[in-house]
C-alpha positions in Angstrom: 96.4 17.4 31.7 98.9 19.1 29.3 96.9 22.3 29.5 97.1 22.4 33.3 100.8 21.5 33.2 101.4 24.4 30.7 99.4 26.7 32.9 101.4 25.7 35.9 104.7 26.2 34.1 103.5 29.6 32.8 102.6 30.6 36.3 105.9 29.5 37.6 107.7 31.4 34.9 105.7 34.6 35.8 106.5 34.1 39.5 110.2 33.6 38.8 110.3 36.7 36.6 108.6 38.7 39.2 110.9 37.4 41.9 114.0 38.2 39.7 112.6 41.7 39.1 112.1 42.1 42.9 115.7 40.9 43.5 117.0 43.4 41.0 115.0 46.2 42.7 116.4 45.2 46.1 119.9 45.2 44.6 119.4 48.7 43.2 118.3 49.9 46.6 121.2 48.2 48.4 123.7 49.6 45.9 122.2 53.1 46.4 122.7 52.9 50.1 126.2 51.5 49.7 127.1 54.5 47.5 125.6 56.9 50.0 127.6 55.2 52.8 130.8 55.4 50.8 130.2 59.1 50.0 129.5 59.7 53.7 132.6 57.8 54.7 134.8 59.8 52.3 133.3 63.1 53.5 134.0 62.0 57.1 137.6 61.1 56.3 138.1 64.5 54.7 136.6 66.2 57.8 138.8 64.2 60.1 142.0 65.1 58.2 140.9 68.8 58.3 140.4 68.6 62.1 143.7 66.8 62.6 145.5 69.4 60.6 143.8 72.2 62.5 144.6 70.6 65.9 148.2 70.0 64.8 148.5 73.7 63.9 146.9 74.6 67.2 149.3 72.4 69.1 152.3 74.0 67.4 151.0 77.5 68.1 150.5 76.6 71.8 154.0 75.1 71.9 155.5 78.2 70.4 153.6 80.6 72.6 154.5 78.7 75.8 158.1 78.2 75.1 158.9 81.5 73.5 157.8 83.4 76.7 160.6 82.0 78.9 163.1 82.7 76.1 161.9 86.3 75.9 162.2 86.6 79.7 165.8 85.1 79.7 166.8 87.6 77.0 165.3 90.5 78.9 167.1 89.5 82.1 170.4 89.1 80.2 170.0 92.5 78.6 169.1 94.1 81.8 171.8 92.7 84.1 174.7 91.4 82.1 174.9 93.4 78.9 176.4 96.6 80.0 
């Protein structure tokens, strides 16, 4: 009876060690994926800020090009007709 009880407890200990090892392996895999996701998220944020800056510069250049043309035309008209 005691021998079978000892064998059962030994088997339970082996199974619990194996399950704990399995849980540790799963945690390592999950942490690896979590790190990859954080790196990807950080890379995406950097890319987003780059695109936002680029689009902001593009908007300013468009603004300057659109509104500098009428100013140029007004100055040309003034110089042509009124500055004599």
